[in-house]
N, C-alpha and C positions, 0 to 999 in steps of 0.2 A: 504494500500500500504506500509506504514511504517513497519507494522508487518511482511509482506512477505519479505521486505528487510532485516529486522533484522534476520529472520530465515535463509535467504540465507547467510548472513554475518557469522552467527554462524556455518553454515554448512561448509563454506569455511575454517574458523578457525579450525574446528574439523578435516577436511581433511588434512590441512597443518600439524596439530599436529601429526596425525597418520603417515604421510610420514616422518616427521622429526625424529620420534622414530625408524624408520627402519634403523638401522645402516648398513653401508657397512661392510660385513664380512671380507673384505680384509684390514680393518683398524687395525686389530690385527697383532701380530708378527708371528703367525702361525695358521694353521687350516686345514680344509678339504673342498673340493668342489666336486660336482658330475658332471661328463660329461654327458650331457643330451642325447647324441647319444646312449650310451649303459649302462647308470646308474652306471658306474664305479666311485668309490670314490677315490680321490687322496689327499695326503697330500701336503701342500704348506708351504713355509717359506719366511719371509721377510729377505733379506740380504742387508744391506745398504738401498739404495733407490730402490731396485729391489724386485720383488716377483717372486720366482722360484717354480716350482713343485719340491717336495722332493721325488718323485718317477719317475721311467722311464715310459714314455707313453706306454700304452698297448692297444691302439685302433686297433682292428683287425676285420674289417667287412669281410675281406677275407684274408686268408694266403696262400702263394704260396710255392710250392716246390722250393728248391734252384736253380734248373735248369731252372726255369721260372721267367723272370724278370717282376713281376707284382707289385713290390714295397714294399710289407709287408711280413715279415718273422718271424718265431719263431725258436730260436736256437735249432738245432738238429731235427726239423720237416722236414721230407723228402717227404711229399706230400700225405700221406694216414694215416688213423686212426685218433685218437684223438690228439689234440695239446699236446705237452709235458708240464710238470709242469713249464718249463722255462718261459712260457707266464705269469703265475701268479706271479712268483718271480721276473723276470728280464724285463718283458715287451716285446715289439716287437723290431725288427730290421727293419730299413727302408732305401731304397735308397734315395739319396739326393733329387731327384725330388719329390718323395712322401712326404718326410719330410717337404717340404714347405707347405703342404696342410692339414696335419692331426692333428695339435694342436686344442684343443677345442675352442669354441667360447669365445672370450675375451683373448685368449692367442696366442702366436706366437713362431716360432723357433727363438732362440736368434742369433743375429749377432756376428761376430768375435769381434766387438767393445763392445758389451754387455757382452761377456765373459771376455774381458779385464777389464771392470769395476768391475766385480765380483772378478777377480784375484787381482786387485789393492786394493780392499777393504780388501782382505785376507792378504795383506802385500807384494805383489810382487813388486819389484823395477820397476820403469817406464822404465829403460833401458832394462829390460828383456821382456817387454810385447810383442813386435813384433818379438821376436826370433822364428825361425822355426827349427824343427828337432833337438831339444835339450831340455832337461828338464829345466824348468823355475821355479823360486821360491823355489828351493831346500833348500836353507839355511833358508828360512822363513817357511818351511813346508806347503806351499800353497796347495799342493795336499793332504797331510795328513789331513789338516783341513777340507777338503771336503769329505773325505772317511768315509763310515760307519765303526764303530769300530768293533773289534773282527774278528773271522775267520769263522763265520757261512756261509758267502758267499765268502769272500776273501780267497785266499791262505795264508798260514802261511810262513813267517811273513807278516802281513799287515803293512808295514813300515810306521811309523809316524801317523797312523790313530787316529784322535781325534774327528772327526765330530763336529767341534767347533761351527758351525752355523746351524746345522740341515739339510744340503744339502743331506747327506746320500747317497753318490755315491756308487753304487754297480756294480760289474764287470760282465756285461751281454755279454762280448765278441763282436764278429762281424762276418761278412761273406764276404769273398773276392771271391776266387774260391772254398772255403769250410768254414765251421764254425770253428772258432778258438778263444781262449782267454777267455772263460768263467771261472770265479773264479779268473782270473789274471788281466784282462784289462777292464776298463770302458771307452768306447769311445762314444763321443757325437757329432753329427753334429752341425755345425753352419749354418746360412742362407747365409753366405758370400762365393762367388766364388773366387777361386784363378785364374782361367782362364776358357776357354770354357769347358774343360774336367774335371777339378778338383775343389773341394770345401774344405774349411777349417773345421777342426774338432779338438776336444780336447781329450786327452787320459791320464788316470790315471793308474798306475801300482801297483800291490801288493808290489813290491820290491823298489818303489821309493817314495820319499817325495814331489817331485815337480809335475808339470803338463806339458804335452807336447802340443805343438801347431803344428799340422801336416796339410798337405793337401793330398787329395787322390781322386781317381776316383769317380765320382758321382754315379757310379754303386755299390760302396761299400754299405754294409748293416750295419748300426750302430744304437745305441740307441739314444733316444731323451729326453731332458729335456726342456719343454716349459717354457716361461717367460710371465708374465702378461703384457697385453697391457698398 
């Protein structure tokens, strides 16, 4: 009986040892993860106490023509033929309702407050955090610090771009009554409503060093950056 107990005890110790050796991949400062739904690999980065996707979400189980409000769109895809290369480079555009549901398991659409935490970490003054319809953090280059450097994807000049923390914002544009803004605007939904018809979103521009805090119709189609739960 004592021999069996010892064997069991050693087995438990061995199992605990194996489990303890399996480190959480998100303990690092950056890395990649795979979305199990479609095996798409995404980069991620730790910024302050938050973990953000460092690429736009590109989950597209079905993509609609812009005249059909099914929630998932690809810039310049008009409903027939192959999806444009914009899906690979810039990810998908989502209406707000769909944006609430498409982040991978373990991730979620960031709230307005979670965006503010990021902005404050990047140096935005507290007094500017809740400002609407005006560039914020311009003097501190908050938007520039989040933008991908160079003009491979951004229009020239890509003002202030330093990509200081690896967020690597790219300008996927958006869709309202038509597709607009690719190469010039990076627009990201938040999970926060402004009212029954509108929700908050963030916008970065090729010509600006700050970051805008807008609200717009939930029917708008914008990019998504998910944040770790």
